[in-house]
PASE-356515 format. One record per residue: x, y, z of N, C-alpha, C in turn. Coordinates in pm, whole numbers, plus 50000, padded with zeros to 5 digits. Layout:
# PASE-356515
+-------+--------+-------+--------+---------+-------+-------+--------+-------+
! neast ! nnorth !   nup ! caeast ! canorth !  caup ! ceast ! cnorth !   cup !
+-------+--------+-------+--------+---------+-------+-------+--------+-------+
!     X !      Y !     Z !      X !       Y !     Z !     X !      Y !     Z !
...
+-------+--------+-------+--------+---------+-------+-------+--------+-------+
END
This chain:
# PASE-356515
+-------+--------+-------+--------+---------+-------+-------+--------+-------+
! neast ! nnorth !   nup ! caeast ! canorth !  caup ! ceast ! cnorth !   cup !
+-------+--------+-------+--------+---------+-------+-------+--------+-------+
! 52721 !  49442 ! 50478 !  52597 !   49467 ! 50407 ! 52483 !  49492 ! 50505 !
! 52479 !  49414 ! 50615 !  52373 !   49431 ! 50714 ! 52381 !  49570 ! 50776 !
! 52503 !  49618 ! 50803 !  52521 !   49751 ! 50859 ! 52467 !  49857 ! 50764 !
! 52493 !  49840 ! 50635 !  52447 !   49937 ! 50535 ! 52294 !  49943 ! 50535 !
! 52227 !  49826 ! 50539 !  52081 !   49824 ! 50541 ! 52027 !  49892 ! 50667 !
! 52091 !  49866 ! 50783 !  52047 !   49929 ! 50907 ! 52067 !  50080 ! 50900 !
! 52179 !  50122 ! 50843 !  52208 !   50264 ! 50829 ! 52104 !  50331 ! 50739 !
! 52073 !  50265 ! 50627 !  51975 !   50321 ! 50533 ! 51838 !  50332 ! 50600 !
! 51798 !  50230 ! 50676 !  51669 !   50236 ! 50745 ! 51667 !  50346 ! 50850 !
! 51779 !  50366 ! 50921 !  51785 !   50472 ! 51021 ! 51774 !  50609 ! 50954 !
! 51845 !  50627 ! 50843 !  51837 !   50753 ! 50769 ! 51696 !  50772 ! 50715 !
! 51635 !  50664 ! 50664 !  51497 !   50672 ! 50612 ! 51400 !  50713 ! 50721 !
! 51417 !  50657 ! 50840 !  51329 !   50693 ! 50952 ! 51345 !  50840 ! 50988 !
! 51469 !  50888 ! 50988 !  51493 !   51030 ! 51017 ! 51429 !  51118 ! 50910 !
! 51445 !  51079 ! 50784 !  51382 !   51154 ! 50675 ! 51231 !  51150 ! 50686 !
! 51178 !  51034 ! 50724 !  51034 !   51020 ! 50744 ! 50984 !  51122 ! 50844 !
! 51055 !  51136 ! 50954 !  51016 !   51232 ! 51057 ! 51020 !  51374 ! 51001 !
! 51128 !  51408 ! 50932 !  51141 !   51543 ! 50878 ! 51036 !  51572 ! 50771 !
! 51013 !  51475 ! 50683 !  50915 !   51493 ! 50576 ! 50775 !  51504 ! 50633 !
! 50742 !  51417 ! 50729 !  50605 !   51416 ! 50780 ! 50574 !  51538 ! 50865 !
! 50675 !  51606 ! 50918 !  50648 !   51724 ! 50999 ! 50645 !  51852 ! 50917 !
! 50701 !  51851 ! 50795 !  50709 !   51976 ! 50723 ! 50645 !  51978 ! 50586 !
! 50606 !  51867 ! 50531 !  50555 !   51864 ! 50396 ! 50403 !  51855 ! 50396 !
! 50345 !  51900 ! 50283 !  50201 !   51885 ! 50271 ! 50170 !  51741 ! 50229 !
! 50052 !  51697 ! 50262 !  50015 !   51558 ! 50238 ! 49950 !  51542 ! 50102 !
! 49967 !  51423 ! 50045 !  49894 !   51382 ! 49925 ! 49774 !  51301 ! 49972 !
! 49656 !  51343 ! 49933 !  49535 !   51272 ! 49974 ! 49506 !  51163 ! 49872 !
! 49490 !  51040 ! 49922 !  49454 !   50926 ! 49838 ! 49308 !  50895 ! 49864 !
! 49232 !  50875 ! 49758 !  49092 !   50839 ! 49771 ! 49080 !  50687 ! 49763 !
! 49032 !  50623 ! 49871 !  49014 !   50478 ! 49866 ! 48923 !  50437 ! 49751 !
! 48956 !  50327 ! 49688 !  48882 !   50269 ! 49576 ! 48886 !  50351 ! 49447 !
! 48972 !  50453 ! 49441 !  48982 !   50533 ! 49319 ! 49070 !  50464 ! 49214 !
! 49162 !  50380 ! 49258 !  49255 !   50314 ! 49166 ! 49398 !  50334 ! 49213 !
! 49491 !  50309 ! 49125 !  49633 !   50319 ! 49156 ! 49683 !  50462 ! 49136 !
! 49761 !  50510 ! 49232 !  49827 !   50640 ! 49221 ! 49974 !  50616 ! 49191 !
! 50028 !  50690 ! 49096 !  50169 !   50678 ! 49064 ! 50253 !  50764 ! 49156 !
! 50374 !  50716 ! 49187 !  50469 !   50800 ! 49260 ! 50609 !  50779 ! 49203 !
! 50694 !  50878 ! 49221 !  50833 !   50872 ! 49177 ! 50921 !  50846 ! 49299 !
! 51042 !  50800 ! 49276 !  51140 !   50783 ! 49382 ! 51278 !  50793 ! 49321 !
! 51375 !  50826 ! 49405 !  51514 !   50834 ! 49360 ! 51590 !  50709 ! 49400 !
! 51715 !  50727 ! 49437 !  51799 !   50614 ! 49477 ! 51758 !  50555 ! 49611 !
! 51832 !  50453 ! 49652 !  51805 !   50384 ! 49778 ! 51798 !  50484 ! 49893 !
! 51692 !  50472 ! 49974 !  51671 !   50561 ! 50088 ! 51585 !  50682 ! 50057 !
! 51556 !  50705 ! 49928 !  51479 !   50824 ! 49892 ! 51331 !  50805 ! 49919 !
! 51264 !  50917 ! 49941 !  51121 !   50918 ! 49969 ! 51041 !  50923 ! 49840 !
! 50918 !  50870 ! 49847 !  50825 !   50882 ! 49735 ! 50789 !  51029 ! 49717 !
! 50778 !  51071 ! 49590 !  50737 !   51210 ! 49565 ! 50644 !  51214 ! 49445 !
! 50564 !  51318 ! 49439 !  50467 !   51335 ! 49331 ! 50538 !  51362 ! 49199 !
! 50472 !  51326 ! 49090 !  50525 !   51359 ! 48960 ! 50512 !  51247 ! 48859 !
! 50503 !  51123 ! 48903 !  50495 !   51010 ! 48811 ! 50354 !  50952 ! 48814 !
! 50267 !  50999 ! 48727 !  50131 !   50944 ! 48723 ! 50133 !  50804 ! 48666 !
! 50230 !  50776 ! 48579 !  50240 !   50645 ! 48517 ! 50105 !  50612 ! 48453 !
! 50048 !  50496 ! 48481 !  49915 !   50463 ! 48430 ! 49810 !  50471 ! 48540 !
! 49841 !  50548 ! 48644 !  49750 !   50560 ! 48758 ! 49646 !  50668 ! 48738 !
! 49560 !  50682 ! 48839 !  49453 !   50781 ! 48835 ! 49501 !  50919 ! 48878 !
! 49617 !  50926 ! 48937 !  49673 !   51051 ! 48985 ! 49813 !  51027 ! 49037 !
! 49863 !  51126 ! 49110 !  49997 !   51116 ! 49166 ! 49991 !  51129 ! 49318 !
! 50091 !  51074 ! 49384 !  50100 !   51081 ! 49529 ! 50247 !  51088 ! 49568 !
! 50272 !  51141 ! 49684 !  50408 !   51145 ! 49739 ! 50396 !  51154 ! 49889 !
! 50508 !  51135 ! 49957 !  50505 !   51138 ! 50103 ! 50461 !  51276 ! 50151 !
! 50385 !  51283 ! 50247 !  50308 !   51187 ! 50323 ! 50172 !  51169 ! 50255 !
! 50127 !  51042 ! 50238 !  49999 !   51012 ! 50176 ! 49898 !  50989 ! 50288 !
! 49781 !  51050 ! 50277 !  49680 !   51037 ! 50382 ! 49548 !  50986 ! 50324 !
! 49473 !  50915 ! 50407 !  49339 !   50870 ! 50370 ! 49267 !  50828 ! 50496 !
! 49134 !  50823 ! 50486 !  49049 !   50780 ! 50596 ! 48961 !  50667 ! 50547 !
! 48951 !  50562 ! 50629 !  48871 !   50446 ! 50595 ! 48749 !  50436 ! 50686 !
! 48635 !  50399 ! 50629 !  48515 !   50375 ! 50709 ! 48495 !  50226 ! 50736 !
! 48575 !  50142 ! 50670 !  48569 !   49998 ! 50688 ! 48702 !  49938 ! 50649 !
! 48712 !  49806 ! 50648 !  48839 !   49741 ! 50617 ! 48882 !  49765 ! 50472 !
! 49013 !  49776 ! 50453 !  49070 !   49798 ! 50319 ! 49213 !  49745 ! 50316 !
! 49266 !  49732 ! 50195 !  49404 !   49690 ! 50176 ! 49484 !  49804 ! 50117 !
! 49599 !  49831 ! 50178 !  49697 !   49924 ! 50122 ! 49790 !  49839 ! 50037 !
! 49804 !  49874 ! 49909 !  49887 !   49797 ! 49817 ! 49995 !  49886 ! 49756 !
! 50115 !  49831 ! 49743 !  50227 !   49902 ! 49682 ! 50293 !  49806 ! 49584 !
! 50325 !  49855 ! 49464 !  50397 !   49773 ! 49367 ! 50496 !  49857 ! 49288 !
! 50607 !  49795 ! 49256 !  50707 !   49856 ! 49170 ! 50650 !  49865 ! 49030 !
! 50709 !  49948 ! 48948 !  50668 !   49958 ! 48810 ! 50789 !  49965 ! 48719 !
! 50775 !  49920 ! 48597 !  50872 !   49938 ! 48491 ! 50997 !  49852 ! 48504 !
! 51100 !  49897 ! 48574 !  51224 !   49822 ! 48587 ! 51220 !  49732 ! 48709 !
! 51232 !  49602 ! 48687 !  51227 !   49506 ! 48797 ! 51353 !  49520 ! 48882 !
! 51333 !  49531 ! 49014 !  51449 !   49535 ! 49104 ! 51433 !  49626 ! 49224 !
! 51337 !  49718 ! 49220 !  51320 !   49812 ! 49331 ! 51240 !  49747 ! 49444 !
! 51272 !  49783 ! 49567 !  51203 !   49735 ! 49686 ! 51170 !  49856 ! 49772 !
! 51056 !  49852 ! 49843 !  51012 !   49967 ! 49921 ! 50984 !  49933 ! 50067 !
! 51018 !  50026 ! 50155 !  50977 !   50022 ! 50295 ! 50853 !  50110 ! 50307 !
! 50747 !  50056 ! 50366 !  50621 !   50128 ! 50377 ! 50593 !  50153 ! 50526 !
! 50582 !  50280 ! 50560 !  50555 !   50323 ! 50697 ! 50410 !  50365 ! 50707 !
! 50341 !  50316 ! 50809 !  50204 !   50357 ! 50835 ! 50202 !  50422 ! 50972 !
! 50156 !  50547 ! 50975 !  50154 !   50627 ! 51098 ! 50290 !  50624 ! 51167 !
! 50396 !  50646 ! 51088 !  50536 !   50658 ! 51132 ! 50599 !  50529 ! 51182 !
! 50537 !  50414 ! 51158 !  50592 !   50285 ! 51199 ! 50613 !  50199 ! 51075 !
! 50731 !  50135 ! 51064 !  50754 !   50046 ! 50950 ! 50651 !  49934 ! 50953 !
! 50564 !  49930 ! 50852 !  50456 !   49832 ! 50848 ! 50494 !  49709 ! 50766 !
! 50561 !  49731 ! 50653 !  50606 !   49618 ! 50571 ! 50709 !  49665 ! 50469 !
! 50784 !  49568 ! 50420 !  50877 !   49588 ! 50309 ! 50825 !  49504 ! 50195 !
! 50822 !  49561 ! 50075 !  50770 !   49486 ! 49961 ! 50860 !  49367 ! 49931 !
! 50806 !  49273 ! 49854 !  50873 !   49146 ! 49826 ! 51003 !  49161 ! 49748 !
! 51083 !  49056 ! 49754 !  51205 !   49050 ! 49673 ! 51163 !  49028 ! 49529 !
! 51215 !  49110 ! 49437 !  51174 !   49095 ! 49298 ! 51230 !  48968 ! 49234 !
! 51161 !  48922 ! 49131 !  51205 !   48805 ! 49055 ! 51252 !  48849 ! 48917 !
! 51222 !  48770 ! 48818 !  51254 !   48809 ! 48681 ! 51136 !  48770 ! 48593 !
! 51115 !  48849 ! 48491 !  51003 !   48823 ! 48401 ! 50995 !  48932 ! 48296 !
! 50886 !  48933 ! 48223 !  50869 !   49029 ! 48114 ! 50826 !  49165 ! 48168 !
! 50844 !  49266 ! 48088 !  50809 !   49402 ! 48125 ! 50658 !  49421 ! 48117 !
! 50602 !  49479 ! 48223 !  50459 !   49507 ! 48230 ! 50440 !  49655 ! 48260 !
! 50319 !  49707 ! 48235 !  50292 !   49846 ! 48268 ! 50163 !  49864 ! 48348 !
! 50067 !  49772 ! 48336 !  49941 !   49784 ! 48409 ! 49965 !  49754 ! 48556 !
! 49926 !  49844 ! 48647 !  49954 !   49824 ! 48790 ! 49895 !  49696 ! 48848 !
! 49775 !  49655 ! 48803 !  49717 !   49530 ! 48852 ! 49804 !  49411 ! 48812 !
! 49854 !  49413 ! 48687 !  49942 !   49306 ! 48639 ! 50075 !  49308 ! 48714 !
! 50129 !  49427 ! 48739 !  50255 !   49440 ! 48813 ! 50241 !  49379 ! 48952 !
! 50133 !  49415 ! 49021 !  50111 !   49367 ! 49158 ! 50096 !  49215 ! 49162 !
! 50027 !  49159 ! 49066 !  49998 !   49015 ! 49066 ! 50109 !  48930 ! 49003 !
! 50206 !  48992 ! 48938 !  50304 !   48917 ! 48858 ! 50393 !  48823 ! 48937 !
! 50428 !  48860 ! 49058 !  50522 !   48780 ! 49134 ! 50667 !  48812 ! 49104 !
! 50693 !  48889 ! 49000 !  50832 !   48926 ! 48975 ! 50860 !  49074 ! 48991 !
! 50759 !  49156 ! 49001 !  50780 !   49294 ! 49044 ! 50762 !  49296 ! 49196 !
! 50843 !  49373 ! 49265 !  50831 !   49383 ! 49410 ! 50694 !  49442 ! 49444 !
! 50625 !  49378 ! 49537 !  50491 !   49423 ! 49576 ! 50463 !  49382 ! 49719 !
! 50369 !  49450 ! 49781 !  50327 !   49414 ! 49916 ! 50195 !  49480 ! 49949 !
! 50130 !  49426 ! 50050 !  50002 !   49483 ! 50092 ! 49981 !  49459 ! 50240 !
! 49886 !  49534 ! 50296 !  49853 !   49520 ! 50436 ! 49706 !  49554 ! 50455 !
! 49637 !  49472 ! 50533 !  49497 !   49500 ! 50565 ! 49490 !  49605 ! 50676 !
! 49397 !  49698 ! 50661 !  49378 !   49805 ! 50758 ! 49231 !  49811 ! 50798 !
! 49205 !  49855 ! 50919 !  49069 !   49874 ! 50966 ! 49025 !  50018 ! 50948 !
! 48905 !  50049 ! 50992 !  48854 !   50185 ! 50985 ! 48946 !  50278 ! 51063 !
! 48965 !  50400 ! 51012 !  49048 !   50498 ! 51080 ! 49118 !  50588 ! 50981 !
! 49199 !  50679 ! 51033 !  49277 !   50772 ! 50951 ! 49422 !  50727 ! 50948 !
! 49484 !  50738 ! 50831 !  49618 !   50687 ! 50812 ! 49708 !  50788 ! 50741 !
! 49837 !  50782 ! 50778 !  49943 !   50854 ! 50708 ! 50043 !  50749 ! 50661 !
! 50075 !  50750 ! 50532 !  50165 !   50651 ! 50474 ! 50284 !  50723 ! 50411 !
! 50402 !  50670 ! 50439 !  50525 !   50718 ! 50376 ! 50598 !  50599 ! 50317 !
! 50649 !  50616 ! 50195 !  50717 !   50508 ! 50125 ! 50859 !  50552 ! 50091 !
! 50955 !  50464 ! 50118 !  51096 !   50491 ! 50089 ! 51153 !  50377 ! 50006 !
! 51241 !  50409 ! 49914 !  51308 !   50306 ! 49835 ! 51410 !  50234 ! 49923 !
! 51388 !  50104 ! 49948 !  51482 !   50024 ! 50026 ! 51593 !  49970 ! 49936 !
! 51562 !  49953 ! 49808 !  51661 !   49914 ! 49707 ! 51619 !  49978 ! 49576 !
! 51715 !  50036 ! 49508 !  51687 !   50103 ! 49382 ! 51807 !  50087 ! 49289 !
! 51820 !  49971 ! 49224 !  51938 !   49945 ! 49142 ! 51952 !  50037 ! 49020 !
! 51846 !  50104 ! 48981 !  51851 !   50192 ! 48865 ! 51858 !  50339 ! 48906 !
! 51866 !  50367 ! 49037 !  51878 !   50505 ! 49084 ! 51749 !  50582 ! 49085 !
! 51636 !  50515 ! 49073 !  51507 !   50583 ! 49077 ! 51411 !  50523 ! 48977 !
! 51288 !  50574 ! 48980 !  51188 !   50525 ! 48887 ! 51048 !  50562 ! 48930 !
! 50953 !  50481 ! 48887 !  50813 !   50504 ! 48919 ! 50750 !  50378 ! 48974 !
! 50649 !  50394 ! 49058 !  50580 !   50282 ! 49119 ! 50436 !  50325 ! 49149 !
! 50362 !  50239 ! 49219 !  50221 !   50264 ! 49243 ! 50180 !  50233 ! 49387 !
! 50075 !  50304 ! 49432 !  50012 !   50278 ! 49562 ! 49861 !  50287 ! 49543 !
! 49789 !  50203 ! 49617 !  49644 !   50200 ! 49606 ! 49584 !  50159 ! 49740 !
! 49463 !  50207 ! 49767 !  49386 !   50165 ! 49884 ! 49254 !  50111 ! 49831 !
! 49228 !  49982 ! 49857 !  49109 !   49918 ! 49804 ! 49029 !  49854 ! 49916 !
! 48898 !  49883 ! 49919 !  48809 !   49824 ! 50019 ! 48813 !  49672 ! 50008 !
! 48807 !  49609 ! 50124 !  48802 !   49462 ! 50127 ! 48657 !  49419 ! 50128 !
! 48619 !  49339 ! 50031 !  48484 !   49287 ! 50020 ! 48480 !  49153 ! 50090 !
! 48381 !  49131 ! 50178 !  48374 !   49002 ! 50245 ! 48361 !  48887 ! 50145 !
! 48425 !  48777 ! 50177 !  48418 !   48657 ! 50092 ! 48275 !  48603 ! 50092 !
! 48234 !  48535 ! 49985 !  48098 !   48480 ! 49978 ! 48066 !  48389 ! 50098 !
! 48164 !  48312 ! 50144 !  48139 !   48224 ! 50258 ! 48106 !  48305 ! 50383 !
! 48172 !  48419 ! 50400 !  48143 !   48506 ! 50514 ! 48002 !  48559 ! 50506 !
! 47961 !  48600 ! 50387 !  47825 !   48650 ! 50368 ! 47723 !  48540 ! 50392 !
! 47755 !  48417 ! 50350 !  47663 !   48304 ! 50371 ! 47646 !  48278 ! 50521 !
! 47755 !  48282 ! 50597 !  47747 !   48262 ! 50742 ! 47665 !  48372 ! 50809 !
! 47685 !  48495 ! 50763 !  47607 !   48606 ! 50816 ! 47458 !  48584 ! 50788 !
! 47427 !  48541 ! 50666 !  47287 !   48513 ! 50631 ! 47227 !  48403 ! 50717 !
! 47304 !  48296 ! 50739 !  47256 !   48188 ! 50825 ! 47232 !  48237 ! 50968 !
! 47319 !  48320 ! 51015 !  47303 !   48376 ! 51150 ! 47176 !  48458 ! 51161 !
! 47147 !  48539 ! 51060 !  47025 !   48620 ! 51061 ! 46900 !  48532 ! 51055 !
! 46904 !  48425 ! 50974 !  46791 !   48332 ! 50966 ! 46770 !  48266 ! 51103 !
! 46880 !  48225 ! 51167 !  46871 !   48164 ! 51300 ! 46811 !  48257 ! 51403 !
! 46852 !  48382 ! 51401 !  46798 !   48481 ! 51495 ! 46649 !  48500 ! 51473 !
! 46608 !  48512 ! 51346 !  46465 !   48532 ! 51319 ! 46384 !  48409 ! 51359 !
! 46441 !  48288 ! 51340 !  46373 !   48165 ! 51379 ! 46349 !  48163 ! 51530 !
! 46452 !  48195 ! 51608 !  46438 !   48195 ! 51753 ! 46344 !  48305 ! 51802 !
! 46342 !  48419 ! 51734 !  46250 !   48527 ! 51771 ! 46105 !  48485 ! 51748 !
! 46082 !  48420 ! 51633 !  45948 !   48374 ! 51601 ! 45903 !  48268 ! 51702 !
! 45991 !  48177 ! 51735 !  45960 !   48069 ! 51826 ! 45932 !  48124 ! 51968 !
! 46011 !  48224 ! 52008 !  45996 !   48283 ! 52142 ! 45864 !  48360 ! 52153 !
! 45822 !  48428 ! 52046 !  45700 !   48508 ! 52052 ! 45574 !  48423 ! 52035 !
! 45589 !  48297 ! 51995 !  45473 !   48210 ! 51975 ! 45423 !  48147 ! 52103 !
+-------+--------+-------+--------+---------+-------+-------+--------+-------+
END
């Protein structure tokens, strides 16, 4: 079984190279919402065509540019059991979680948060990115899933610390000029 997984990943990497050098890119707009994508059996690449309940469609290679920190999120949809390998700039960045069992959902936010649909995310900094997604497991021979890029909003505690720092700086400036 381990050999089969290694073989599938090697074939996926080779396909990633071929796809990324010859195919046109799908542009993802950060903060636009979830984009649907289709996939075939194990080892297959994401391709356009399945909008599902998303704002649009995407397929390999997906591109976007960030001006600040954001999260790349991927979640399975519909039939529980699919798992994905996510490559960022041609490097395996993460594999989505092992699926559990539960009721059927369709909303991408619910799918991502459910804990029983395979999902994963990664924080990214400012820059330009190319993302490719491959089915690492596909017990139903294909289906639909979602990808999204969402800006990361600083936590309230972080903003409070920033505010305290600014107050401290202004206090010392006032004291120094007096």
